[in-house]
C-alpha positions as CSV (number, residue, x, y, z in Angstrom):
1,M,27.9,11.0,-2.3
2,S,26.6,7.3,-2.7
3,L,23.4,6.3,-4.2
4,A,22.2,5.0,-1.1
5,E,22.9,8.4,0.9
6,L,21.5,10.2,-2.0
7,S,18.1,8.1,-1.8
8,A,18.1,8.5,2.2
9,R,18.2,12.0,2.1
10,R,15.4,12.1,-0.7
11,G,13.5,10.1,1.7
12,V,13.7,12.2,4.6
13,R,13.1,15.2,2.6
14,L,9.9,13.5,1.3
15,G,8.9,12.5,4.7
16,G,9.4,16.1,5.7
17,L,7.4,17.3,2.9
18,A,4.6,14.8,3.7
19,L,4.6,16.3,7.5
20,V,4.3,19.9,5.9
21,A,1.6,19.1,3.8
22,V,-0.3,17.6,7.0
23,L,0.6,20.7,8.9
24,A,-0.6,23.1,6.0
25,V,-3.8,21.3,5.9
26,G,-4.3,21.7,9.6
27,T,-3.4,25.2,9.5
28,T,-6.0,26.1,6.8
29,L,-8.4,24.3,8.6
30,V,-7.9,26.3,11.7
31,A,-8.4,29.3,10.0
32,A,-11.3,28.3,8.0
33,F,-13.2,26.9,10.7
34,D,-11.6,28.4,13.7
35,V,-10.9,25.3,15.5
36,P,-8.0,24.8,17.6
37,L,-5.1,22.8,15.8
38,E,-4.9,20.4,18.8
39,R,-8.6,19.1,18.1
40,I,-7.6,18.2,14.6
41,V,-4.2,16.7,15.0
42,T,-4.7,14.4,18.1
43,V,-3.3,11.0,19.1
44,G,-6.4,9.3,17.7
45,F,-6.1,11.0,14.4
46,V,-2.5,9.9,14.1
47,N,-3.3,6.5,14.8
48,R,-6.2,6.3,12.4
49,A,-3.7,7.5,10.0
50,L,-1.2,5.1,10.3
51,L,-3.8,2.3,10.2
52,A,-5.0,3.9,7.1
53,A,-1.5,4.1,5.4
54,S,-0.3,0.6,6.2
55,P,-2.0,-1.0,3.3
56,I,-1.2,1.7,0.8
57,A,2.2,1.7,1.9
58,L,2.6,-2.1,1.5
59,A,1.3,-2.0,-2.1
60,A,3.4,1.0,-2.7
61,I,6.5,-1.0,-1.9
62,G,5.4,-3.7,-4.1
63,G,4.7,-1.6,-7.2
64,L,8.0,0.2,-6.8
65,Y,10.0,-2.8,-6.8
66,A,8.3,-4.3,-9.9
67,E,8.5,-0.8,-11.7
68,K,12.2,-0.7,-10.6
69,S,13.0,-3.8,-12.3
70,G,11.3,-2.7,-15.6
71,V,7.6,-4.1,-15.1
72,F,4.8,-1.7,-14.6
73,N,2.5,-3.5,-12.2
74,I,-0.6,-1.4,-12.6
75,G,-2.9,-4.3,-11.3
76,L,-2.0,-3.4,-7.7
77,E,-5.7,-2.5,-7.0
78,G,-6.8,-5.5,-8.3
79,F,-4.4,-7.9,-6.1
80,M,-5.5,-5.8,-3.2
81,I,-9.1,-6.7,-3.8
82,F,-8.3,-10.1,-4.2
83,G,-6.2,-10.2,-0.9
84,A,-9.2,-8.8,1.1
85,V,-11.8,-11.0,-0.1
86,T,-9.6,-14.0,0.3
87,A,-8.7,-12.9,3.6
88,A,-12.2,-12.5,4.6
89,A,-13.3,-15.8,3.2
90,A,-10.6,-17.7,4.9
91,L,-11.4,-15.5,8.3
92,Y,-15.3,-16.8,7.9
93,G,-14.0,-20.3,6.9
94,L,-11.9,-21.0,10.0
95,G,-13.8,-19.0,12.5
96,G,-17.5,-18.5,11.5
97,T,-18.8,-15.4,12.7
98,D,-16.7,-15.5,15.8
99,P,-13.0,-15.8,14.9
100,T,-10.2,-15.8,17.1
101,Q,-7.1,-13.6,16.8
102,W,-5.4,-16.7,15.5
103,H,-7.7,-16.9,12.6
104,V,-7.0,-13.4,11.8
105,W,-3.3,-14.2,11.4
106,A,-4.3,-17.5,9.4
107,A,-6.4,-15.6,7.0
108,V,-3.7,-13.0,6.3
109,V,-1.1,-15.7,5.5
110,T,-4.1,-17.5,3.3
111,A,-4.3,-14.1,1.4
112,V,-0.7,-13.9,1.0
113,A,-0.3,-17.5,-0.3
114,F,-3.1,-17.0,-2.9
115,S,-1.5,-13.7,-3.7
116,V,1.7,-16.0,-4.6
117,L,-0.1,-18.4,-7.0
118,L,-2.1,-15.6,-8.6
119,T,0.8,-13.1,-9.3
120,A,3.2,-15.9,-10.7
121,G,0.6,-16.5,-13.1
122,Y,0.4,-12.9,-13.7
123,A,4.2,-12.6,-14.1
124,V,4.4,-15.5,-16.6
125,L,2.0,-13.6,-19.0
126,L,3.9,-10.5,-18.7
127,I,7.5,-11.7,-18.9
128,R,7.2,-14.9,-20.8
129,Y,4.5,-14.0,-23.3
130,K,5.0,-10.4,-23.4
131,A,1.5,-9.5,-22.5
132,D,0.7,-5.6,-22.6
133,Q,1.3,-4.4,-19.2
134,I,-1.2,-1.9,-18.9
135,V,-3.9,-4.1,-20.5
136,A,-2.9,-7.0,-18.5
137,G,-3.0,-4.7,-15.2
138,L,-6.5,-3.6,-16.1
139,A,-7.7,-6.9,-16.5
140,V,-6.5,-7.9,-13.0
141,W,-8.4,-4.9,-11.8
142,F,-11.6,-5.7,-13.6
143,M,-11.3,-9.4,-12.6
144,G,-11.2,-8.4,-8.9
145,L,-14.1,-6.0,-9.3
146,G,-16.2,-9.0,-10.6
147,F,-14.7,-11.6,-8.6
148,A,-14.9,-10.3,-5.1
149,P,-18.6,-9.3,-5.0
150,F,-19.5,-13.0,-6.8
151,A,-17.3,-14.8,-4.2
152,A,-19.1,-12.7,-1.4
153,S,-22.5,-13.6,-2.5
154,L,-21.8,-17.3,-2.9
155,I,-20.3,-17.4,0.5
156,W,-22.9,-15.0,2.5
157,G,-25.8,-14.5,0.1
158,T,-24.7,-10.8,-0.1
159,V,-21.8,-8.5,-1.5
160,R,-21.0,-7.6,2.3
161,S,-19.9,-10.3,4.8
162,P,-21.1,-10.5,8.4
163,G,-19.1,-8.7,11.1
164,L,-16.1,-10.9,11.7
165,T,-13.5,-9.5,13.8
166,R,-10.5,-7.1,13.9
167,V,-6.9,-7.7,14.8
168,T,-6.2,-6.8,18.3
169,Q,-3.6,-4.0,19.0
170,Y,-0.8,-4.6,21.3
171,S,-0.2,-2.7,24.4
172,L,3.1,-2.7,26.1
173,P,2.9,-2.1,29.9
174,Y,3.9,1.4,31.2
175,L,5.5,2.4,27.7
176,G,1.7,2.5,26.5
177,E,0.9,5.2,29.2
178,V,3.7,7.7,28.0
179,P,1.6,10.9,26.9
180,V,1.4,11.1,23.2
181,V,4.2,8.8,22.3
182,G,2.9,5.8,24.1
183,P,-0.6,5.3,22.6
184,I,1.2,5.7,19.0
185,L,4.1,3.6,19.3
186,F,3.2,1.1,22.0
187,Q,-0.7,0.6,21.7
188,Q,-0.7,-0.1,17.9
189,S,-1.8,-2.6,15.4
190,P,0.8,-5.2,14.6
191,F,0.4,-4.7,10.9
192,V,1.4,-1.0,11.4
193,V,4.8,-2.3,13.0
194,I,5.3,-5.0,10.0
195,T,4.6,-2.2,7.6
196,A,7.2,-0.3,9.2
197,V,9.7,-3.0,9.3
198,V,8.8,-4.0,5.4
199,V,9.4,-0.3,4.5
200,V,13.1,0.0,6.0
201,A,13.9,-3.6,4.6
202,A,12.8,-2.7,1.5
203,W,15.0,0.3,1.7
204,V,18.1,-1.6,2.7
205,V,17.6,-4.3,0.2
206,L,17.1,-2.0,-2.8
207,Y,20.1,0.3,-1.9
208,R,22.5,-1.6,0.3
209,T,22.7,-5.1,-1.4
210,R,23.7,-6.6,-4.3
211,Y,20.4,-7.9,-5.3
212,G,18.9,-4.5,-4.9
213,Y,21.5,-3.2,-7.5
214,W,20.4,-5.9,-9.9
215,I,16.8,-4.7,-9.7
216,Q,17.8,-1.4,-10.5
217,A,19.9,-2.3,-13.3
218,A,17.1,-4.5,-14.5
219,G,14.9,-1.5,-15.2
220,D,17.5,1.1,-16.0
221,N,20.3,-1.1,-18.2
222,P,19.1,-4.7,-18.5
223,E,21.7,-5.4,-21.3
224,A,24.4,-4.4,-18.9
225,L,23.2,-6.8,-16.1
226,D,22.7,-9.6,-18.9
227,T,26.1,-9.1,-19.9
228,A,27.4,-9.5,-16.3
229,G,26.0,-12.9,-16.2
230,V,22.8,-12.2,-14.3
231,N,19.4,-13.4,-15.7
232,V,17.1,-10.3,-16.1
233,N,13.8,-12.1,-16.5
234,R,14.4,-14.0,-13.4
235,V,14.9,-10.9,-11.4
236,R,11.9,-9.4,-13.0
237,Y,10.0,-12.6,-12.1
238,A,10.8,-12.2,-8.4
239,T,10.0,-8.4,-8.2
240,V,6.4,-9.1,-9.9
241,I,5.7,-11.7,-7.9
242,F,6.7,-9.6,-4.6
243,S,4.6,-6.7,-5.9
244,G,1.4,-9.0,-6.0
245,V,2.4,-10.5,-2.8
246,M,2.7,-6.9,-1.1
247,A,-0.6,-5.8,-2.7
248,G,-2.5,-8.9,-1.5
249,L,-1.1,-8.5,2.0
250,G,-2.2,-4.8,1.9
251,G,-5.8,-5.9,0.9
252,A,-5.7,-8.4,3.8
253,V,-4.4,-6.0,6.2
254,L,-7.0,-3.6,5.1
255,L,-9.7,-6.5,6.1
256,A,-7.8,-7.2,9.4
257,H,-8.2,-3.6,10.3
258,A,-11.9,-3.3,9.3
259,G,-13.2,-6.5,10.4
260,N,-15.5,-7.3,7.6
261,F,-15.6,-7.3,3.8
262,I,-17.4,-4.8,1.7
263,G,-18.2,-5.5,-2.0
264,T,-20.2,-2.8,-3.0
265,G,-18.9,-0.1,-5.3
266,D,-15.4,-0.4,-6.1
267,T,-15.2,-2.8,-3.1
268,M,-13.8,-1.7,0.2
269,V,-10.2,-1.2,-1.4
270,D,-11.6,1.9,-3.1
271,G,-9.0,3.0,-5.1
272,R,-6.1,2.6,-2.5
273,G,-4.0,0.5,-5.3
274,W,-4.2,3.4,-7.5
275,I,-3.3,5.8,-4.7
276,A,-0.3,3.3,-3.9
277,I,1.1,3.8,-7.5
278,V,0.9,7.8,-6.8
279,A,2.7,7.1,-3.6
280,Y,5.7,5.5,-5.0
281,L,5.7,7.8,-7.9
282,F,5.6,10.8,-5.5
283,G,8.4,9.2,-3.3
284,N,10.5,8.9,-6.6
285,Y,10.7,5.0,-6.1
286,N,12.5,5.3,-2.7
287,P,10.5,3.0,-0.1
288,L,10.9,5.6,2.7
289,G,9.4,8.4,0.6
290,A,6.6,5.9,-0.6
291,A,5.8,5.3,2.9
292,A,5.9,9.0,3.8
293,A,3.4,9.8,0.9
294,A,1.2,6.8,2.0
295,L,0.8,8.4,5.4
296,L,0.0,11.8,3.8
297,F,-3.0,9.9,1.9
298,G,-3.9,8.0,4.8
299,G,-4.0,11.2,7.0
300,L,-6.3,12.9,4.3
301,D,-8.5,9.8,4.1
302,M,-8.8,10.1,8.0
303,L,-9.8,13.7,8.0
304,Q,-13.5,13.0,7.4
305,V,-13.6,10.9,10.9
306,Q,-11.5,13.6,12.7
307,F,-14.0,16.3,11.5
308,Q,-17.0,14.4,13.2
309,T,-15.0,14.0,16.5
310,A,-14.2,17.7,16.5
311,D,-17.8,18.6,15.6
312,I,-16.6,20.5,12.3
313,A,-19.7,20.6,10.0
314,V,-18.4,19.7,6.4
315,S,-19.9,17.5,4.0
316,G,-19.1,14.0,4.4
317,R,-18.9,13.7,0.5
318,L,-16.6,16.5,0.0
319,M,-14.2,15.1,2.5
320,G,-14.2,11.8,0.9
321,L,-12.7,13.4,-2.2
322,A,-9.7,14.7,0.1
323,P,-7.2,11.8,-0.6
324,Y,-8.1,12.2,-4.6
325,I,-7.7,15.8,-4.3
326,G,-4.3,15.4,-2.5
327,V,-3.2,12.9,-5.6
328,I,-3.8,15.9,-7.9
329,V,-2.2,18.4,-6.0
330,V,0.8,15.8,-5.7
331,L,1.1,15.0,-9.5
332,T,0.7,18.7,-10.1
333,V,3.3,19.9,-7.6
334,W,5.7,17.2,-7.5
335,G,7.1,16.6,-11.1
336,K,10.6,15.2,-10.4
337,T,10.1,11.5,-10.9
338,R,12.6,9.7,-13.0
339,M,11.2,6.3,-14.4
340,P,13.5,3.5,-14.9
341,A,14.7,3.8,-18.7
342,S,13.2,0.3,-19.6
343,V,9.8,0.2,-18.0
344,G,7.3,-1.7,-20.0
345,E,9.8,-3.2,-22.4
346,P,10.1,-7.0,-22.4
347,Y,13.8,-8.4,-22.5
348,E,15.2,-10.9,-24.6
349,T,18.2,-12.8,-23.0
350,E,21.3,-12.2,-25.1
351,E,22.6,-15.7,-26.5
């Protein structure tokens, strides 16, 4: 069996495991609160879970690629914060308090462009100057936590932006009216579709292309890759920049779905970058598995809204802990992740 086929099977297995976990939670709720399952697992709940999962999945794909090449980008949370606040500032700068849909897309592109510049500097720090990857990643996070509220205060006079606008969901005629499947697939945020495309493309590149094999070799056996004539550090530069761009895009997508920036507490990103790291670890560095894990965490995050919709009296604070409880359970139960052999180790090109 080839590596790609084995990885595909693992991705399907992890997707099934995530589905089983969601059904197990639903069954538990039915038993505990005597509420029919169809009142919990609704079309609206699935749509909200997809919206919540897309920023996590994007950041997870980026972090997965960086770590596969041997660089641990623990700064995903920080890059998501920078992406969210940059998108909000660009959206406000382009359209004021009444931006259009074109402004939303332009704001997302601006956030991605800024993420390229920010992550390029970060990559140089890690790869050329061999900075400690944990310390540098935490520094990016702390910088994001400080910069975002500060920038918001300069722009709006408060750490929260005014109501801006959300990305409009597309709706395909006739197909959107198909029961159950229609509202999920054909009346959806375009960023959910983009996330699905990114996930599939990331799997194809990683397991079906020569460059994907280079990425894996850079993390598992960089000496062999160097001997084959491939510049290991160039591969790592590309994946680290890609990881920051995906995290910045995740933050921008989060902003586009929310419609306004929140800079209080841990900002509106609120730990999603850390959950993205858990998602790709749970997915065993497989883009399909990471996306399935992101959907699981997105569903847990949206349970609070669904409880309110279904009139289930549960503490909001308790339900706010659901994604983090899920993280603990996943890390406890799923112990089969194999990290690349050279993660965190700088590489000197052999002369």
